[in-house]
LUMBAMI-269532 format. One line per 5 residues: number of its first residue (from 1); for each residue x, z, y of N, C-alpha, C. Coordinates in steps of 0.05 Angstrom, whole numbers, plus 5000, padded with zeros to 4 digits. Each point is the difference from the previous one (the first is absolute). Layout:
// residues N
NUM> X Z Y X Z Y X Z Y; ... .
This chain:
// residues 221
1> 1772 3951 0620 4993 5022 5004 5004 5001 5033; 4981 5017 5011 5004 5005 5031 5020 5012 5007; 5014 4998 5023 5020 5016 5016 4986 5010 5018; 5004 5027 5002 4991 5023 5013 5017 5016 5014; 4988 5012 5025 5021 5017 5019 4989 5030 4995 .
6> 5024 5017 5001 4990 5026 4996 5022 5018 5020; 4985 5017 5012 5011 5019 5011 5010 5026 4986; 5029 5014 4998 5000 5022 4985 5007 5026 5021; 4973 5018 5008 5005 5023 5019 5033 5010 4991; 5003 5016 4972 5021 5011 4998 5028 4991 5009 .
11> 4996 4973 4992 5034 4989 5007 4999 4986 5029; 4977 4997 5004 4997 4978 5026 5007 4982 4999; 4993 4994 4977 5009 4963 4994 4973 4983 4999; 5012 4970 4994 4982 4981 4997 5005 4987 4973; 4983 5000 4980 5002 4987 4973 4989 4967 5003 .
16> 5005 4983 4993 4985 4983 4996 5009 4982 4974; 4975 4995 4984 4992 4999 4965 4990 4985 4988; 5004 4984 4988 4980 4988 4984 4987 5013 4970; 5017 5024 5002 4991 5013 4973 4995 5028 5000; 4986 5009 5024 4991 5030 5001 4989 5010 4974 .
21> 4986 4981 4981 4989 5016 4974 5021 5014 4987; 5023 4987 5001 5023 5015 4979 5004 5025 5011; 5003 4999 5033 5010 5030 5009 4982 5020 4994; 4973 4987 5003 4981 5026 4996 4996 5004 4963; 5007 4982 4988 5000 5007 4974 5025 5017 4994 .
26> 5024 4998 5013 5023 5021 4996 4988 5022 5008; 4991 5009 5025 4989 5022 5013 4984 5015 4977; 4978 4983 4990 4978 5012 4982 5012 5005 4973; 5023 4990 4991 5007 5013 4973 5022 5017 5008; 5011 5005 5022 5022 5019 5012 5025 4994 4995 .
31> 5007 4969 4997 5026 4992 5005 5009 5005 5028; 4980 5000 5020 5010 5001 5027 4989 5023 5017; 5009 5009 5017 4985 5023 5015 4973 4990 5009; 4979 5012 5005 4977 4995 5016 5003 5001 5026; 4997 4977 5019 5000 5004 5029 4984 4976 5015 .
36> 4991 5009 5021 4983 4986 5019 5009 4972 5007; 4983 4981 4989 5000 4970 5013 4975 4989 5015; 5007 4998 5023 4975 4988 5015 5000 4970 5006; 4980 4988 4986 5005 4966 5010 4994 4997 5027; 5016 4986 5008 4997 4984 5030 5002 4974 5005 .
41> 5003 4991 5027 5003 4975 5002 5019 4998 5020; 5017 4976 5006 5021 4994 5015 4993 5013 5023; 4976 4997 5018 4984 5007 5025 5005 5031 5002; 5005 5014 4977 4998 5029 4999 5030 5009 5004; 5016 4984 5012 5032 5011 4990 5006 5021 5029 .
46> 4992 4994 5019 5000 5010 5020 4982 5026 5009; 4987 5004 4977 4992 5024 5000 5018 5026 4992; 5018 4993 4976 5014 5017 4984 5036 4996 5022; 5006 5026 4982 5030 5004 5008 5011 4984 4968; 5020 4981 4999 5006 4984 4981 5029 5005 5009 .
51> 5009 5012 4968 5027 5007 4992 5010 4974 4987; 4988 4990 4984 5011 4988 4974 4977 4972 4992; 5014 4979 4996 4979 4983 4983 5016 4996 4978; 4977 4999 4976 5009 4990 4973 4983 4980 4996; 5010 4972 4981 4988 4978 4990 5001 5008 4973 .
56> 4983 4994 4981 4998 5008 4970 4988 4977 4992; 5004 4977 4987 4987 4979 4979 4986 4986 5029; 5016 4990 5017 4992 4981 5026 5013 4968 4997; 4984 4981 5001 5015 4974 5002 5000 4991 5032; 5023 4980 4999 5007 4999 5021 4975 4984 5021 .
61> 4976 4987 4993 4987 4994 5014 4984 5021 5016; 4997 5025 4983 4989 5022 5016 5015 5010 5020; 5030 5007 4992 5017 5003 5023 5001 4987 5022; 5003 4973 4997 5002 4982 5025 4974 5001 5020; 4975 5010 4991 4985 5002 5013 4996 5029 5020 .
66> 5014 5015 4992 5001 5024 5013 5028 5014 5006; 5021 4979 4999 5028 5011 5007 5010 5003 5034; 4984 4983 5011 5000 5003 5029 4990 5028 5013; 4979 5013 4988 4983 5019 5004 5027 5026 4996; 5010 4992 4974 5021 5028 4993 5022 4998 5016 .
71> 5004 4980 5009 5029 4998 5015 4995 5010 5027; 4973 5008 5008 5001 5015 5028 5008 5030 4998; 5002 5009 4972 4999 5028 4998 5034 5011 4992; 5011 5022 5010 5019 5016 4995 4994 5020 4984; 5014 4994 4973 4997 5019 4977 5026 5011 4985 .
76> 5000 5018 4990 5019 5016 4979 5007 4977 4978; 4980 4996 4987 5001 4990 4971 4987 4974 4995; 5008 4977 4985 4984 4976 4992 5014 4999 4971; 4976 4994 4985 5006 5003 4969 4987 4973 4989; 5011 4987 4981 4986 4977 4984 5003 4999 4971 .
81> 4974 5008 4993 5000 5003 4966 4987 4981 4988; 5014 4982 4985 4989 4979 4980 4984 4980 5017; 5012 4997 5022 4989 4977 5018 5020 4978 5002; 4985 4979 5010 5016 4972 5008 4999 5000 5029; 5019 4999 5014 4999 5005 5032 5020 4973 5014 .
86> 4993 4986 5020 5015 4988 5012 5004 5015 5031; 5027 5005 5006 5003 5021 5027 5010 4972 5016; 5001 4983 4999 5022 4976 5009 4991 5001 5037; 4974 4999 5003 4987 5005 5033 4988 5029 5003; 5013 5013 5000 4988 5029 5005 5027 5021 5009 .
91> 4998 5019 5016 5021 5020 5000 4983 5026 5000; 5010 5014 4987 4987 5028 4990 5016 5022 5005; 4983 5022 5019 5023 5020 5017 4993 5031 4979; 5021 4997 4973 4996 5021 4994 5026 5016 4992; 5011 5024 4993 5014 5013 4989 5016 4996 4972 .
96> 4979 4998 4985 5009 5002 4974 4981 4976 4980; 5018 4985 4992 4980 4984 4981 5006 5000 4966; 4974 5002 4987 5003 5009 4975 4990 4972 4987; 5016 4990 4980 4998 4976 4984 4982 5012 4972; 4983 4996 4997 4991 5013 4975 4999 4976 4976 .
101> 4989 5010 4969 5007 4985 4978 4984 4970 5012; 5015 4982 4979 4987 4979 5001 4995 4981 5024; 5012 5005 5022 4998 4989 5024 5013 4975 5007; 4993 4983 5010 5006 4971 5007 5004 5001 5028; 5019 5006 5016 5008 4997 5029 5029 4994 5005 .
106> 5005 4982 5014 5023 4997 5019 5004 5012 5017; 5024 5016 5002 5001 5020 5021 5022 4987 5023; 4996 5003 5024 5020 4993 5023 5000 5017 5020; 5021 5005 5008 4998 5022 5028 4991 4990 5019; 4990 4976 5006 4985 4992 5020 4972 5004 5000 .
111> 4996 5008 4978 4965 5010 4994 4998 5034 5008; 5017 5011 5010 4999 5023 5005 5016 5018 5025; 4985 5015 5006 5019 5018 5025 4995 5025 5000; 5027 5011 4999 4998 5037 4997 5006 5011 4976; 5006 4976 4978 4997 5005 4970 5028 5020 4995 .
116> 5000 5018 4986 5019 5017 4993 5009 5004 4972; 4976 4997 4982 5003 5009 4976 4984 4977 4980; 5014 4996 4980 4976 4978 4981 5011 5013 4970; 4968 5003 4988 5001 5012 4974 4995 4977 4981; 5000 4994 4980 4999 4983 4975 4990 5008 4979 .
121> 4978 5005 4993 4987 5020 4986 5011 4987 4962; 5003 4972 5004 5011 4989 4974 5008 4974 5005; 5031 4998 5002 5018 4978 5008 4995 4983 4973; 4992 5010 4980 4991 4981 4977 4982 4982 4996; 4982 5005 5015 4972 4986 5000 5001 4987 5031 .
126> 5020 5005 5022 4996 4989 5023 5005 4971 5001; 4983 4986 5008 5003 4969 4994 5004 4978 5028; 5005 5020 5020 5006 4990 5031 5029 4993 4997; 5012 4997 5028 5024 4996 5006 5009 5018 5028; 5027 5009 4995 5016 5010 5032 5005 4978 5013 .
131> 4990 4992 5026 5011 4969 5003 5022 5002 5025; 5003 5030 5012 5017 5009 5024 5014 5026 4996; 5012 5005 5021 5012 5021 4993 4982 5019 5019; 5003 5021 4991 4982 5027 5010 5018 5019 5015; 5008 4994 5022 5027 5022 5014 4992 5018 5013 .
136> 4974 5011 4998 4993 5023 5016 4985 5020 4980; 4994 4990 4971 4994 5018 4978 5022 5017 4996; 4996 5031 4998 5022 5017 4991 4993 5013 4977; 4970 4996 4990 4998 5011 4967 4991 4983 4985; 5018 5002 4974 4980 4975 4981 5002 5019 4974 .
141> 4977 4994 4984 4987 5011 4978 4993 4984 4978; 5011 5000 4980 4997 4976 4983 4993 5019 4968; 4971 4990 4991 4991 5011 4976 5000 4976 4979; 5007 5004 4973 5006 4980 4978 5013 4971 5015; 5024 5011 5001 5019 4977 5019 5012 4980 4984 .
146> 5001 4994 4980 5002 4976 4978 5023 4993 5009; 5023 5015 5000 5026 4985 5005 5000 4982 5027; 4981 5000 5017 4996 4990 5025 5011 5010 5026; 5010 5031 4997 5007 5010 5025 5022 4994 5013; 5020 4987 4994 5025 4990 5010 4992 4971 5016 .
151> 4982 4984 4996 4995 4975 5011 4980 5017 5020; 4984 5016 4999 4975 5010 5020 5023 5017 5023; 5016 5014 4991 5018 5011 5023 5020 4988 5015; 5000 4972 4997 5016 4981 5014 4987 4997 5032; 4965 4999 4991 4987 5001 5025 4995 5020 5022 .
156> 5008 5025 4990 5000 5023 5018 5032 5009 5010; 5016 4990 5018 5023 5007 5009 5005 5027 5011; 4980 5013 5015 5002 5022 5015 4982 5025 4986; 4998 4995 4974 4987 5024 4982 5013 5018 5001; 4987 5027 5004 5013 5029 4997 4989 5011 4979 .
161> 4979 4992 4985 4986 5019 4975 4992 4978 4978; 5012 5010 4980 4989 4976 4976 4993 5019 4978; 4982 4992 4993 4986 5021 4973 4991 4973 4976; 5009 5011 4975 4992 4990 4972 4985 5011 4984; 4976 4993 4995 4988 5015 4976 4992 4979 4968 .
166> 5009 5009 4987 5002 4981 4976 5008 4976 4999; 5030 5000 5002 5022 4979 5010 5003 4983 4964; 5008 4977 5000 5011 4994 4977 5030 4984 5007; 5006 5000 5024 5030 4990 5006 5023 5013 4992; 5021 4988 4991 5024 5018 4993 5026 5001 5023 .
171> 5002 4981 5022 5009 5010 5023 4984 4989 5018; 5005 5029 5022 4990 4996 5030 5015 4992 5016; 5002 4979 5020 5011 4993 5021 4993 5009 5022; 5015 5026 5019 4991 4998 5024 5015 4985 5025; 5018 4990 4988 5022 4985 5022 4988 4987 5025 .
176> 4972 4991 4997 4990 4993 5023 4986 5017 5017; 5001 5020 4990 4981 5029 5015 5021 5013 5010; 5017 5000 5020 5021 5018 5006 4990 5029 5013; 4978 5000 5013 4988 5018 5011 4980 5020 4980; 5004 4999 4976 4986 5015 4983 5012 5032 4995 .
181> 4976 5011 5005 5006 5039 5000 4988 5011 4978; 4977 4988 4998 4983 5016 4973 4993 4977 4981; 5007 5012 4973 4997 4986 4975 4986 5021 4983; 4980 4986 4990 4990 5010 4967 4993 4981 4981; 5011 5007 4984 5000 4986 4974 4983 5011 4973 .
186> 4979 4998 4994 4982 5009 4985 4991 4980 4975; 5008 5014 4976 4993 4978 4978 5013 4978 4992; 5026 4992 5010 5017 4978 4998 5012 5002 4978; 4990 5000 4976 5007 5006 4975 5026 4984 4992; 5001 4972 5011 5026 4985 4989 5020 5000 5026 .
191> 4999 5011 5022 5012 5001 5024 5026 5010 4991; 5024 4993 5007 5028 5003 4989 5019 5008 5025; 4996 4982 5025 5019 5004 5023 4983 4987 5025; 5006 5023 5020 4998 4991 5029 5018 4985 5017; 4998 4984 5009 5024 4986 5021 4990 5008 5023 .
196> 5020 5017 5017 4990 5009 5026 5019 4989 5022; 4987 4993 5030 5013 4985 5017 5026 5018 4996; 5022 4984 5019 5026 5021 4999 4998 5024 5021; 4982 4994 5016 4997 5029 5023 4977 5004 4999; 4987 5015 4977 4970 5003 5000 5007 5040 5000 .
201> 4977 5005 5013 5000 5036 5005 4974 5006 4986; 4999 5006 4974 4979 5013 4983 4992 5021 5013; 4977 5002 5009 4991 5039 5006 4982 5009 4981; 4990 4983 4988 4980 5012 4972 4998 4978 4980; 5007 5014 4977 5003 4982 4975 4982 5013 4980 .
206> 4981 4989 4977 4984 5011 4987 5002 4979 4975; 5005 5013 4977 5000 4983 4980 4990 5015 4969; 4979 4983 4986 4989 5011 4986 4992 4982 4978; 5005 5002 4972 4996 4990 4982 5016 4979 5000; 5025 4999 5007 5013 4978 5004 5036 5005 4981 .
211> 4990 5007 4975 5022 5013 4986 5026 4978 4992; 4997 4976 5007 5026 4985 4995 5011 4994 5027; 4993 5013 5020 5012 4997 5030 5020 5012 5006; 5024 4988 5003 5023 5014 5014 4998 5010 5024; 4994 5017 5011 4997 5020 5022 5026 5012 5014 .
216> 5023 4988 4994 5023 5011 5013 5003 4990 5032; 4990 4977 5001 5001 4995 5035 4973 5003 5014; 4983 5018 4989 4974 5007 5014 5007 5026 5014; 5021 5008 5008 4996 5021 5014 4995 4998 5033; 4997 5025 5005 4984 5002 5026 5018 5002 5024 .
221> 4999 4989 5022 5019 4998 5026 5003 5033 5006 .
């Protein structure tokens, strides 16, 4: 399937996909809202305000051809969905990284500048590795974390906000995250205990559908 580039006026974003037919089908049958997509080329980038880049079912060969052009821009969000990408020789200026379902990407802090937030939409299907510590990232969101939260958290020593949606872990260890201030736990059905740093100062805690959890140490400062 050919890979094409689309500008989304509603979001001021760029979508690069090899399967626009599926996107069109989902709009046609009412699964997704109908929005405008303008097919463009790389040479058109400077004509638009770009707040985000999204890659959907894109292979690494295509990414390598356009990575230098993308690295020229500063944007709010970059997202990878069902894509296999090698970031080893590029630096992306984005505040928020979204790692989507079935993506194979090795992540290093050296490949990003100004990155403050990372969202994994499915830790369960994430096929890459986190290669080093992201010391500037302050917010981390994990969906379907598959008992991998504690290992992932070790790479974010200055985290201030942590969110889990649909977790399967039994014990959450935040001792490597002494700056944590906001904690949200949603549908972590097996979670029994949260281990906090000794000097933590929680400012906001949200717990939903975590019926086994001992909440006695989750009081606010």
